[in-house]
mmCIF file as Biopython writes it, N, C-alpha, C and O atoms, coordinates in Angstrom:
data_model
#
loop_
_atom_site.group_PDB
_atom_site.id
_atom_site.type_symbol
_atom_site.label_atom_id
_atom_site.label_alt_id
_atom_site.label_comp_id
_atom_site.label_asym_id
_atom_site.label_entity_id
_atom_site.label_seq_id
_atom_site.pdbx_PDB_ins_code
_atom_site.Cartn_x
_atom_site.Cartn_y
_atom_site.Cartn_z
_atom_site.occupancy
_atom_site.B_iso_or_equiv
_atom_site.auth_seq_id
_atom_site.auth_asym_id
_atom_site.pdbx_PDB_model_num
ATOM 1   N N  . MET A ? 1  ? 129.250 119.071 83.559  1.0 0.0 1  A 1 
ATOM 2   C CA . MET A ? 1  ? 127.778 119.235 84.227  1.0 0.0 1  A 1 
ATOM 3   C C  . MET A ? 1  ? 126.729 119.408 83.309  1.0 0.0 1  A 1 
ATOM 4   O O  . MET A ? 1  ? 125.653 118.811 83.289  1.0 0.0 1  A 1 
ATOM 5   N N  . ARG A ? 2  ? 127.176 120.350 82.493  1.0 0.0 2  A 1 
ATOM 6   C CA . ARG A ? 2  ? 126.571 120.865 81.316  1.0 0.0 2  A 1 
ATOM 7   C C  . ARG A ? 2  ? 126.258 119.672 80.437  1.0 0.0 2  A 1 
ATOM 8   O O  . ARG A ? 2  ? 125.122 119.582 79.971  1.0 0.0 2  A 1 
ATOM 9   N N  . ASN A ? 3  ? 127.160 118.759 80.174  1.0 0.0 3  A 1 
ATOM 10  C CA . ASN A ? 3  ? 127.193 117.470 79.155  1.0 0.0 3  A 1 
ATOM 11  C C  . ASN A ? 3  ? 126.135 116.403 79.875  1.0 0.0 3  A 1 
ATOM 12  O O  . ASN A ? 3  ? 125.483 115.574 79.241  1.0 0.0 3  A 1 
ATOM 13  N N  . ALA A ? 4  ? 126.102 116.528 80.900  1.0 0.0 4  A 1 
ATOM 14  C CA . ALA A ? 4  ? 125.185 115.360 81.720  1.0 0.0 4  A 1 
ATOM 15  C C  . ALA A ? 4  ? 123.512 115.803 81.887  1.0 0.0 4  A 1 
ATOM 16  O O  . ALA A ? 4  ? 122.584 115.000 81.983  1.0 0.0 4  A 1 
ATOM 17  N N  . LEU A ? 5  ? 123.392 117.453 81.892  1.0 0.0 5  A 1 
ATOM 18  C CA . LEU A ? 5  ? 122.168 117.894 81.543  1.0 0.0 5  A 1 
ATOM 19  C C  . LEU A ? 5  ? 121.617 117.763 80.487  1.0 0.0 5  A 1 
ATOM 20  O O  . LEU A ? 5  ? 120.433 117.495 80.283  1.0 0.0 5  A 1 
ATOM 21  N N  . ALA A ? 6  ? 122.552 117.968 79.658  1.0 0.0 6  A 1 
ATOM 22  C CA . ALA A ? 6  ? 121.936 117.908 78.067  1.0 0.0 6  A 1 
ATOM 23  C C  . ALA A ? 6  ? 121.349 115.941 77.959  1.0 0.0 6  A 1 
ATOM 24  O O  . ALA A ? 6  ? 120.195 115.584 77.723  1.0 0.0 6  A 1 
ATOM 25  N N  . ILE A ? 7  ? 122.344 115.167 78.171  1.0 0.0 7  A 1 
ATOM 26  C CA . ILE A ? 7  ? 122.258 113.930 78.216  1.0 0.0 7  A 1 
ATOM 27  C C  . ILE A ? 7  ? 120.625 113.674 78.719  1.0 0.0 7  A 1 
ATOM 28  O O  . ILE A ? 7  ? 119.650 113.306 78.064  1.0 0.0 7  A 1 
ATOM 29  N N  . ALA A ? 8  ? 120.759 114.013 80.080  1.0 0.0 8  A 1 
ATOM 30  C CA . ALA A ? 8  ? 119.480 113.532 80.892  1.0 0.0 8  A 1 
ATOM 31  C C  . ALA A ? 8  ? 118.319 114.147 80.240  1.0 0.0 8  A 1 
ATOM 32  O O  . ALA A ? 8  ? 117.229 113.576 80.216  1.0 0.0 8  A 1 
ATOM 33  N N  . ARG A ? 9  ? 118.561 115.499 79.618  1.0 0.0 9  A 1 
ATOM 34  C CA . ARG A ? 9  ? 117.240 116.228 79.155  1.0 0.0 9  A 1 
ATOM 35  C C  . ARG A ? 9  ? 116.852 115.217 77.666  1.0 0.0 9  A 1 
ATOM 36  O O  . ARG A ? 9  ? 115.693 115.014 77.306  1.0 0.0 9  A 1 
ATOM 37  N N  . ARG A ? 10 ? 117.926 114.739 77.031  1.0 0.0 10 A 1 
ATOM 38  C CA . ARG A ? 10 ? 117.699 113.962 76.097  1.0 0.0 10 A 1 
ATOM 39  C C  . ARG A ? 10 ? 116.863 112.805 76.141  1.0 0.0 10 A 1 
ATOM 40  O O  . ARG A ? 10 ? 115.930 112.492 75.402  1.0 0.0 10 A 1 
ATOM 41  N N  . GLU A ? 11 ? 117.360 112.213 77.144  1.0 0.0 11 A 1 
ATOM 42  C CA . GLU A ? 11 ? 116.889 110.660 77.541  1.0 0.0 11 A 1 
ATOM 43  C C  . GLU A ? 11 ? 115.293 110.961 78.132  1.0 0.0 11 A 1 
ATOM 44  O O  . GLU A ? 11 ? 114.364 110.233 77.782  1.0 0.0 11 A 1 
ATOM 45  N N  . LEU A ? 12 ? 115.125 111.941 78.920  1.0 0.0 12 A 1 
ATOM 46  C CA . LEU A ? 12 ? 113.821 112.085 79.289  1.0 0.0 12 A 1 
ATOM 47  C C  . LEU A ? 12 ? 112.702 112.465 78.482  1.0 0.0 12 A 1 
ATOM 48  O O  . LEU A ? 12 ? 111.528 112.109 78.592  1.0 0.0 12 A 1 
ATOM 49  N N  . GLY A ? 13 ? 113.359 113.426 77.456  1.0 0.0 13 A 1 
ATOM 50  C CA . GLY A ? 13 ? 112.438 113.688 76.507  1.0 0.0 13 A 1 
ATOM 51  C C  . GLY A ? 13 ? 111.921 112.594 75.581  1.0 0.0 13 A 1 
ATOM 52  O O  . GLY A ? 13 ? 110.735 112.619 75.251  1.0 0.0 13 A 1 
ATOM 53  N N  . THR A ? 14 ? 112.805 111.549 75.103  1.0 0.0 14 A 1 
ATOM 54  C CA . THR A ? 14 ? 112.467 110.256 74.475  1.0 0.0 14 A 1 
ATOM 55  C C  . THR A ? 14 ? 111.863 109.572 75.422  1.0 0.0 14 A 1 
ATOM 56  O O  . THR A ? 14 ? 110.983 108.850 74.954  1.0 0.0 14 A 1 
ATOM 57  N N  . TYR A ? 15 ? 111.999 109.495 76.774  1.0 0.0 15 A 1 
ATOM 58  C CA . TYR A ? 15 ? 111.243 108.191 77.495  1.0 0.0 15 A 1 
ATOM 59  C C  . TYR A ? 15 ? 110.060 108.936 77.557  1.0 0.0 15 A 1 
ATOM 60  O O  . TYR A ? 15 ? 109.102 108.176 77.416  1.0 0.0 15 A 1 
ATOM 61  N N  . PHE A ? 16 ? 109.690 110.207 77.721  1.0 0.0 16 A 1 
ATOM 62  C CA . PHE A ? 16 ? 108.198 110.670 77.847  1.0 0.0 16 A 1 
ATOM 63  C C  . PHE A ? 16 ? 107.152 110.678 76.441  1.0 0.0 16 A 1 
ATOM 64  O O  . PHE A ? 16 ? 105.965 111.002 76.451  1.0 0.0 16 A 1 
ATOM 65  N N  . VAL A ? 17 ? 107.964 110.221 75.230  1.0 0.0 17 A 1 
ATOM 66  C CA . VAL A ? 17 ? 107.445 110.310 73.984  1.0 0.0 17 A 1 
ATOM 67  C C  . VAL A ? 17 ? 106.237 108.676 73.928  1.0 0.0 17 A 1 
ATOM 68  O O  . VAL A ? 17 ? 105.170 108.492 73.343  1.0 0.0 17 A 1 
ATOM 69  N N  . THR A ? 18 ? 107.005 107.855 74.752  1.0 0.0 18 A 1 
ATOM 70  C CA . THR A ? 18 ? 106.579 106.435 74.818  1.0 0.0 18 A 1 
ATOM 71  C C  . THR A ? 18 ? 105.301 106.371 75.757  1.0 0.0 18 A 1 
ATOM 72  O O  . THR A ? 18 ? 105.335 106.913 76.862  1.0 0.0 18 A 1 
ATOM 73  N N  . PRO A ? 19 ? 104.302 105.779 75.356  1.0 0.0 19 A 1 
ATOM 74  C CA . PRO A ? 19 ? 102.790 105.497 76.049  1.0 0.0 19 A 1 
ATOM 75  C C  . PRO A ? 19 ? 103.611 104.750 77.398  1.0 0.0 19 A 1 
ATOM 76  O O  . PRO A ? 19 ? 103.199 105.189 78.473  1.0 0.0 19 A 1 
ATOM 77  N N  . TRP A ? 20 ? 104.418 103.972 77.485  1.0 0.0 20 A 1 
ATOM 78  C CA . TRP A ? 20 ? 104.914 103.244 78.788  1.0 0.0 20 A 1 
ATOM 79  C C  . TRP A ? 20 ? 105.124 103.951 79.592  1.0 0.0 20 A 1 
ATOM 80  O O  . TRP A ? 20 ? 104.708 103.583 80.690  1.0 0.0 20 A 1 
ATOM 81  N N  . ALA A ? 21 ? 105.841 105.295 79.548  1.0 0.0 21 A 1 
ATOM 82  C CA . ALA A ? 21 ? 106.159 106.213 80.406  1.0 0.0 21 A 1 
ATOM 83  C C  . ALA A ? 21 ? 104.750 107.010 81.179  1.0 0.0 21 A 1 
ATOM 84  O O  . ALA A ? 21 ? 104.589 107.604 82.245  1.0 0.0 21 A 1 
ATOM 85  N N  . TRP A ? 22 ? 104.066 106.737 80.268  1.0 0.0 22 A 1 
ATOM 86  C CA . TRP A ? 22 ? 102.699 107.720 80.649  1.0 0.0 22 A 1 
ATOM 87  C C  . TRP A ? 22 ? 101.704 106.802 81.565  1.0 0.0 22 A 1 
ATOM 88  O O  . TRP A ? 22 ? 100.912 107.154 82.439  1.0 0.0 22 A 1 
ATOM 89  N N  . ILE A ? 23 ? 102.032 105.447 81.042  1.0 0.0 23 A 1 
ATOM 90  C CA . ILE A ? 23 ? 100.903 104.373 81.883  1.0 0.0 23 A 1 
ATOM 91  C C  . ILE A ? 23 ? 101.853 104.417 83.223  1.0 0.0 23 A 1 
ATOM 92  O O  . ILE A ? 23 ? 101.284 104.704 84.276  1.0 0.0 23 A 1 
ATOM 93  N N  . VAL A ? 24 ? 103.319 104.142 83.255  1.0 0.0 24 A 1 
ATOM 94  C CA . VAL A ? 24 ? 104.024 104.025 84.460  1.0 0.0 24 A 1 
ATOM 95  C C  . VAL A ? 24 ? 103.527 105.497 85.297  1.0 0.0 24 A 1 
ATOM 96  O O  . VAL A ? 24 ? 103.071 105.344 86.430  1.0 0.0 24 A 1 
ATOM 97  N N  . LEU A ? 25 ? 103.595 106.532 84.880  1.0 0.0 25 A 1 
ATOM 98  C CA . LEU A ? 25 ? 103.465 107.684 85.513  1.0 0.0 25 A 1 
ATOM 99  C C  . LEU A ? 25 ? 102.368 107.712 86.314  1.0 0.0 25 A 1 
ATOM 100 O O  . LEU A ? 25 ? 102.357 107.968 87.518  1.0 0.0 25 A 1 
ATOM 101 N N  . ALA A ? 26 ? 101.314 107.405 85.515  1.0 0.0 26 A 1 
ATOM 102 C CA . ALA A ? 26 ? 99.889  107.040 86.104  1.0 0.0 26 A 1 
ATOM 103 C C  . ALA A ? 26 ? 99.499  106.084 86.899  1.0 0.0 26 A 1 
ATOM 104 O O  . ALA A ? 26 ? 98.405  106.193 87.452  1.0 0.0 26 A 1 
ATOM 105 N N  . ILE A ? 27 ? 100.255 105.033 87.102  1.0 0.0 27 A 1 
ATOM 106 C CA . ILE A ? 27 ? 99.936  104.130 88.001  1.0 0.0 27 A 1 
ATOM 107 C C  . ILE A ? 27 ? 100.541 104.742 89.214  1.0 0.0 27 A 1 
ATOM 108 O O  . ILE A ? 27 ? 99.870  104.886 90.235  1.0 0.0 27 A 1 
ATOM 109 N N  . MET A ? 28 ? 101.761 105.099 89.139  1.0 0.0 28 A 1 
ATOM 110 C CA . MET A ? 28 ? 102.649 105.696 90.330  1.0 0.0 28 A 1 
ATOM 111 C C  . MET A ? 28 ? 101.651 106.884 91.221  1.0 0.0 28 A 1 
ATOM 112 O O  . MET A ? 28 ? 101.640 106.957 92.450  1.0 0.0 28 A 1 
ATOM 113 N N  . VAL A ? 29 ? 100.867 107.740 90.322  1.0 0.0 29 A 1 
ATOM 114 C CA . VAL A ? 29 ? 99.857  108.773 90.804  1.0 0.0 29 A 1 
ATOM 115 C C  . VAL A ? 29 ? 99.060  108.096 91.464  1.0 0.0 29 A 1 
ATOM 116 O O  . VAL A ? 29 ? 99.006  108.431 92.648  1.0 0.0 29 A 1 
ATOM 117 N N  . LEU A ? 30 ? 98.286  107.104 91.107  1.0 0.0 30 A 1 
ATOM 118 C CA . LEU A ? 30 ? 97.208  106.295 91.480  1.0 0.0 30 A 1 
ATOM 119 C C  . LEU A ? 30 ? 97.746  105.617 93.077  1.0 0.0 30 A 1 
ATOM 120 O O  . LEU A ? 30 ? 97.056  105.662 94.096  1.0 0.0 30 A 1 
ATOM 121 N N  . VAL A ? 31 ? 98.721  105.186 93.010  1.0 0.0 31 A 1 
ATOM 122 C CA . VAL A ? 31 ? 99.217  104.538 93.899  1.0 0.0 31 A 1 
ATOM 123 C C  . VAL A ? 31 ? 99.672  105.765 95.252  1.0 0.0 31 A 1 
ATOM 124 O O  . VAL A ? 31 ? 99.700  105.579 96.469  1.0 0.0 31 A 1 
ATOM 125 N N  . ALA A ? 32 ? 99.933  106.802 94.586  1.0 0.0 32 A 1 
ATOM 126 C CA . ALA A ? 32 ? 100.311 107.695 95.956  1.0 0.0 32 A 1 
ATOM 127 C C  . ALA A ? 32 ? 99.153  108.175 96.483  1.0 0.0 32 A 1 
ATOM 128 O O  . ALA A ? 32 ? 98.997  108.432 97.677  1.0 0.0 32 A 1 
ATOM 129 N N  . SER A ? 33 ? 98.139  108.336 95.421  1.0 0.0 33 A 1 
ATOM 130 C CA . SER A ? 33 ? 96.999  109.149 95.863  1.0 0.0 33 A 1 
ATOM 131 C C  . SER A ? 33 ? 96.169  108.081 96.683  1.0 0.0 33 A 1 
ATOM 132 O O  . SER A ? 33 ? 95.574  108.487 97.681  1.0 0.0 33 A 1 
ATOM 133 N N  . PHE A ? 34 ? 96.085  106.742 96.337  1.0 0.0 34 A 1 
ATOM 134 C CA . PHE A ? 34 ? 95.654  106.013 97.655  1.0 0.0 34 A 1 
ATOM 135 C C  . PHE A ? 34 ? 96.042  106.040 98.712  1.0 0.0 34 A 1 
ATOM 136 O O  . PHE A ? 34 ? 95.258  106.003 99.660  1.0 0.0 34 A 1 
ATOM 137 N N  . PHE A ? 35 ? 97.538  106.122 98.898  1.0 0.0 35 A 1 
ATOM 138 C CA . PHE A ? 35 ? 98.096  106.177 100.446 1.0 0.0 35 A 1 
ATOM 139 C C  . PHE A ? 35 ? 97.549  107.394 100.749 1.0 0.0 35 A 1 
ATOM 140 O O  . PHE A ? 35 ? 96.754  107.229 101.675 1.0 0.0 35 A 1 
ATOM 141 N N  . PHE A ? 36 ? 97.610  108.774 100.335 1.0 0.0 36 A 1 
ATOM 142 C CA . PHE A ? 36 ? 97.052  109.721 100.594 1.0 0.0 36 A 1 
ATOM 143 C C  . PHE A ? 36 ? 95.872  109.989 101.299 1.0 0.0 36 A 1 
ATOM 144 O O  . PHE A ? 36 ? 95.732  110.679 102.309 1.0 0.0 36 A 1 
ATOM 145 N N  . VAL A ? 37 ? 94.922  109.279 100.562 1.0 0.0 37 A 1 
ATOM 146 C CA . VAL A ? 37 ? 93.357  109.209 100.858 1.0 0.0 37 A 1 
ATOM 147 C C  . VAL A ? 37 ? 93.428  108.236 102.055 1.0 0.0 37 A 1 
ATOM 148 O O  . VAL A ? 37 ? 92.772  108.544 103.049 1.0 0.0 37 A 1 
ATOM 149 N N  . ILE A ? 38 ? 94.053  107.250 102.070 1.0 0.0 38 A 1 
ATOM 150 C CA . ILE A ? 38 ? 94.039  106.617 103.359 1.0 0.0 38 A 1 
ATOM 151 C C  . ILE A ? 38 ? 94.510  107.042 104.731 1.0 0.0 38 A 1 
ATOM 152 O O  . ILE A ? 38 ? 93.954  106.785 105.799 1.0 0.0 38 A 1 
ATOM 153 N N  . GLY A ? 39 ? 95.717  107.792 104.523 1.0 0.0 39 A 1 
ATOM 154 C CA . GLY A ? 39 ? 96.255  108.408 105.501 1.0 0.0 39 A 1 
ATOM 155 C C  . GLY A ? 39 ? 95.387  109.484 105.972 1.0 0.0 39 A 1 
ATOM 156 O O  . GLY A ? 39 ? 95.263  109.735 107.171 1.0 0.0 39 A 1 
ATOM 157 N N  . LEU A ? 40 ? 94.587  110.333 104.742 1.0 0.0 40 A 1 
ATOM 158 C CA . LEU A ? 40 ? 93.703  111.297 105.492 1.0 0.0 40 A 1 
ATOM 159 C C  . LEU A ? 40 ? 92.418  110.886 105.840 1.0 0.0 40 A 1 
ATOM 160 O O  . LEU A ? 40 ? 91.894  111.710 106.590 1.0 0.0 40 A 1 
ATOM 161 N N  . PHE A ? 41 ? 91.708  109.930 105.584 1.0 0.0 41 A 1 
ATOM 162 C CA . PHE A ? 41 ? 90.964  109.139 106.571 1.0 0.0 41 A 1 
ATOM 163 C C  . PHE A ? 41 ? 91.156  108.910 108.017 1.0 0.0 41 A 1 
ATOM 164 O O  . PHE A ? 41 ? 90.436  109.241 108.958 1.0 0.0 41 A 1 
ATOM 165 N N  . GLU A ? 42 ? 92.432  108.187 107.995 1.0 0.0 42 A 1 
ATOM 166 C CA . GLU A ? 42 ? 92.855  107.643 109.440 1.0 0.0 42 A 1 
ATOM 167 C C  . GLU A ? 42 ? 93.100  109.033 110.205 1.0 0.0 42 A 1 
ATOM 168 O O  . GLU A ? 42 ? 92.825  109.075 111.404 1.0 0.0 42 A 1 
ATOM 169 N N  . PHE A ? 43 ? 93.599  110.159 109.569 1.0 0.0 43 A 1 
ATOM 170 C CA . PHE A ? 43 ? 93.718  111.177 110.268 1.0 0.0 43 A 1 
ATOM 171 C C  . PHE A ? 43 ? 92.523  111.944 110.813 1.0 0.0 43 A 1 
ATOM 172 O O  . PHE A ? 43 ? 92.680  112.497 111.902 1.0 0.0 43 A 1 
ATOM 173 N N  . LEU A ? 44 ? 91.280  112.055 110.160 1.0 0.0 44 A 1 
ATOM 174 C CA . LEU A ? 44 ? 89.911  112.531 110.483 1.0 0.0 44 A 1 
ATOM 175 C C  . LEU A ? 44 ? 89.260  111.425 111.442 1.0 0.0 44 A 1 
ATOM 176 O O  . LEU A ? 44 ? 88.615  111.711 112.451 1.0 0.0 44 A 1 
ATOM 177 N N  . ARG A ? 45 ? 89.514  110.116 110.989 1.0 0.0 45 A 1 
ATOM 178 C CA . ARG A ? 45 ? 89.327  109.217 112.305 1.0 0.0 45 A 1 
ATOM 179 C C  . ARG A ? 45 ? 89.564  109.577 113.566 1.0 0.0 45 A 1 
ATOM 180 O O  . ARG A ? 45 ? 88.635  109.961 114.276 1.0 0.0 45 A 1 
ATOM 181 N N  . VAL A ? 46 ? 91.060  109.491 114.101 1.0 0.0 46 A 1 
ATOM 182 C CA . VAL A ? 46 ? 91.466  110.222 115.258 1.0 0.0 46 A 1 
ATOM 183 C C  . VAL A ? 46 ? 91.137  111.554 115.550 1.0 0.0 46 A 1 
ATOM 184 O O  . VAL A ? 46 ? 90.762  111.809 116.694 1.0 0.0 46 A 1 
ATOM 185 N N  . GLN A ? 47 ? 91.206  112.354 114.799 1.0 0.0 47 A 1 
ATOM 186 C CA . GLN A ? 47 ? 90.569  113.584 115.411 1.0 0.0 47 A 1 
ATOM 187 C C  . GLN A ? 47 ? 89.149  113.598 115.902 1.0 0.0 47 A 1 
ATOM 188 O O  . GLN A ? 47 ? 88.737  114.210 116.888 1.0 0.0 47 A 1 
ATOM 189 N N  . ALA A ? 48 ? 88.431  112.816 115.052 1.0 0.0 48 A 1 
ATOM 190 C CA . ALA A ? 48 ? 86.874  112.683 115.398 1.0 0.0 48 A 1 
ATOM 191 C C  . ALA A ? 48 ? 86.804  112.261 117.130 1.0 0.0 48 A 1 
ATOM 192 O O  . ALA A ? 48 ? 86.129  112.762 118.029 1.0 0.0 48 A 1 
ATOM 193 N N  . GLU A ? 49 ? 87.968  110.942 117.157 1.0 0.0 49 A 1 
ATOM 194 C CA . GLU A ? 49 ? 88.044  110.119 118.277 1.0 0.0 49 A 1 
ATOM 195 C C  . GLU A ? 49 ? 88.371  111.529 119.314 1.0 0.0 49 A 1 
ATOM 196 O O  . GLU A ? 49 ? 87.704  111.939 120.264 1.0 0.0 49 A 1 
ATOM 197 N N  . ALA A ? 50 ? 88.998  111.795 119.028 1.0 0.0 50 A 1 
ATOM 198 C CA . ALA A ? 50 ? 89.670  113.001 120.117 1.0 0.0 50 A 1 
ATOM 199 C C  . ALA A ? 50 ? 88.708  114.049 120.521 1.0 0.0 50 A 1 
ATOM 200 O O  . ALA A ? 50 ? 88.632  114.459 121.679 1.0 0.0 50 A 1 
ATOM 201 N N  . ARG A ? 51 ? 88.057  114.427 119.653 1.0 0.0 51 A 1 
ATOM 202 C CA . ARG A ? 51 ? 86.731  115.338 120.081 1.0 0.0 51 A 1 
ATOM 203 C C  . ARG A ? 51 ? 86.006  114.626 121.068 1.0 0.0 51 A 1 
ATOM 204 O O  . ARG A ? 51 ? 85.541  115.425 121.882 1.0 0.0 51 A 1 
ATOM 205 N N  . GLY A ? 52 ? 85.631  113.083 121.410 1.0 0.0 52 A 1 
ATOM 206 C CA . GLY A ? 52 ? 84.920  112.742 122.044 1.0 0.0 52 A 1 
ATOM 207 C C  . GLY A ? 52 ? 85.098  112.568 123.696 1.0 0.0 52 A 1 
ATOM 208 O O  . GLY A ? 52 ? 86.024  113.193 124.213 1.0 0.0 52 A 1 
ATOM 209 N N  . PRO A ? 53 ? 84.274  111.771 124.512 1.0 0.0 53 A 1 
ATOM 210 C CA . PRO A ? 53 ? 84.792  112.133 125.682 1.0 0.0 53 A 1 
ATOM 211 C C  . PRO A ? 53 ? 86.206  111.560 126.416 1.0 0.0 53 A 1 
ATOM 212 O O  . PRO A ? 53 ? 86.547  110.380 126.343 1.0 0.0 53 A 1 
ATOM 213 N N  . GLY A ? 54 ? 86.729  112.278 126.912 1.0 0.0 54 A 1 
ATOM 214 C CA . GLY A ? 54 ? 88.406  112.036 127.512 1.0 0.0 54 A 1 
ATOM 215 C C  . GLY A ? 54 ? 89.319  112.815 126.564 1.0 0.0 54 A 1 
ATOM 216 O O  . GLY A ? 54 ? 90.432  113.136 126.981 1.0 0.0 54 A 1 
ATOM 217 N N  . GLY A ? 55 ? 88.946  113.145 125.330 1.0 0.0 55 A 1 
ATOM 218 C CA . GLY A ? 55 ? 89.848  113.686 124.514 1.0 0.0 55 A 1 
ATOM 219 C C  . GLY A ? 55 ? 90.968  112.982 123.877 1.0 0.0 55 A 1 
ATOM 220 O O  . GLY A ? 55 ? 90.808  111.881 123.350 1.0 0.0 55 A 1 
ATOM 221 N N  . TRP A ? 56 ? 92.265  113.678 123.918 1.0 0.0 56 A 1 
ATOM 222 C CA . TRP A ? 56 ? 93.470  113.103 123.552 1.0 0.0 56 A 1 
ATOM 223 C C  . TRP A ? 56 ? 94.047  112.077 124.567 1.0 0.0 56 A 1 
ATOM 224 O O  . TRP A ? 56 ? 94.820  111.194 124.193 1.0 0.0 56 A 1 
ATOM 225 N N  . ALA A ? 57 ? 93.604  112.231 126.029 1.0 0.0 57 A 1 
ATOM 226 C CA . ALA A ? 57 ? 94.002  111.188 126.658 1.0 0.0 57 A 1 
ATOM 227 C C  . ALA A ? 57 ? 93.330  109.878 126.597 1.0 0.0 57 A 1 
ATOM 228 O O  . ALA A ? 57 ? 93.931  108.869 126.963 1.0 0.0 57 A 1 
ATOM 229 N N  . ALA A ? 58 ? 92.204  109.834 126.189 1.0 0.0 58 A 1 
ATOM 230 C CA . ALA A ? 58 ? 91.618  108.637 125.884 1.0 0.0 58 A 1 
ATOM 231 C C  . ALA A ? 58 ? 92.177  107.735 124.836 1.0 0.0 58 A 1 
ATOM 232 O O  . ALA A ? 58 ? 91.820  106.557 124.828 1.0 0.0 58 A 1 
ATOM 233 N N  . LEU A ? 59 ? 93.165  108.261 123.801 1.0 0.0 59 A 1 
ATOM 234 C CA . LEU A ? 59 ? 93.532  107.796 122.850 1.0 0.0 59 A 1 
ATOM 235 C C  . LEU A ? 59 ? 94.921  107.123 122.946 1.0 0.0 59 A 1 
ATOM 236 O O  . LEU A ? 59 ? 95.655  107.579 123.822 1.0 0.0 59 A 1 
ATOM 237 N N  . GLY A ? 60 ? 95.320  106.284 122.317 1.0 0.0 60 A 1 
ATOM 238 C CA . GLY A ? 60 ? 96.550  105.359 122.996 1.0 0.0 60 A 1 
ATOM 239 C C  . GLY A ? 60 ? 97.813  106.052 122.350 1.0 0.0 60 A 1 
ATOM 240 O O  . GLY A ? 60 ? 97.825  106.791 121.365 1.0 0.0 60 A 1 
ATOM 241 N N  . PRO A ? 61 ? 98.650  105.729 122.969 1.0 0.0 61 A 1 
ATOM 242 C CA . PRO A ? 61 ? 100.183 106.248 122.243 1.0 0.0 61 A 1 
ATOM 243 C C  . PRO A ? 61 ? 100.340 106.759 120.880 1.0 0.0 61 A 1 
ATOM 244 O O  . PRO A ? 61 ? 100.864 107.798 120.478 1.0 0.0 61 A 1 
ATOM 245 N N  . GLY A ? 62 ? 99.689  105.658 120.172 1.0 0.0 62 A 1 
ATOM 246 C CA . GLY A ? 62 ? 100.003 105.911 118.435 1.0 0.0 62 A 1 
ATOM 247 C C  . GLY A ? 62 ? 99.211  107.078 117.859 1.0 0.0 62 A 1 
ATOM 248 O O  . GLY A ? 62 ? 99.410  107.441 116.700 1.0 0.0 62 A 1 
ATOM 249 N N  . ALA A ? 63 ? 98.291  107.691 118.671 1.0 0.0 63 A 1 
ATOM 250 C CA . ALA A ? 63 ? 97.536  109.001 117.890 1.0 0.0 63 A 1 
ATOM 251 C C  . ALA A ? 63 ? 98.262  109.929 118.244 1.0 0.0 63 A 1 
ATOM 252 O O  . ALA A ? 63 ? 97.868  111.013 117.816 1.0 0.0 63 A 1 
ATOM 253 N N  . ALA A ? 64 ? 99.271  109.972 118.922 1.0 0.0 64 A 1 
ATOM 254 C CA . ALA A ? 64 ? 100.113 111.198 119.203 1.0 0.0 64 A 1 
ATOM 255 C C  . ALA A ? 64 ? 100.616 112.007 118.056 1.0 0.0 64 A 1 
ATOM 256 O O  . ALA A ? 64 ? 100.795 113.222 118.134 1.0 0.0 64 A 1 
ATOM 257 N N  . GLN A ? 65 ? 100.816 111.366 117.098 1.0 0.0 65 A 1 
ATOM 258 C CA . GLN A ? 65 ? 101.420 111.413 115.679 1.0 0.0 65 A 1 
ATOM 259 C C  . GLN A ? 65 ? 100.394 112.316 114.894 1.0 0.0 65 A 1 
ATOM 260 O O  . GLN A ? 65 ? 100.807 112.881 113.882 1.0 0.0 65 A 1 
ATOM 261 N N  . PHE A ? 66 ? 99.073  112.495 115.293 1.0 0.0 66 A 1 
ATOM 262 C CA . PHE A ? 66 ? 98.010  113.102 114.691 1.0 0.0 66 A 1 
ATOM 263 C C  . PHE A ? 66 ? 97.547  114.355 115.340 1.0 0.0 66 A 1 
ATOM 264 O O  . PHE A ? 66 ? 96.576  114.977 114.910 1.0 0.0 66 A 1 
ATOM 265 N N  . ARG A ? 67 ? 98.194  114.705 116.308 1.0 0.0 67 A 1 
ATOM 266 C CA . ARG A ? 67 ? 97.943  115.747 117.160 1.0 0.0 67 A 1 
ATOM 267 C C  . ARG A ? 67 ? 98.055  117.100 116.547 1.0 0.0 67 A 1 
ATOM 268 O O  . ARG A ? 67 ? 97.849  118.105 117.228 1.0 0.0 67 A 1 
#
């Protein structure tokens, strides 16, 4: 196990020295941020609709996950 950790540390160390690794990492962070913001806006929209007339009962069954 110790040998595998040493090899993994060396490989990851050499990988993150290259600019491609940072580009891939930046793209992954942007994609994850995009989906987080989309989910956040959907959550806020459903919450605003639930505060309206009828409350949660007026929303469809798909809105139960935001409760």
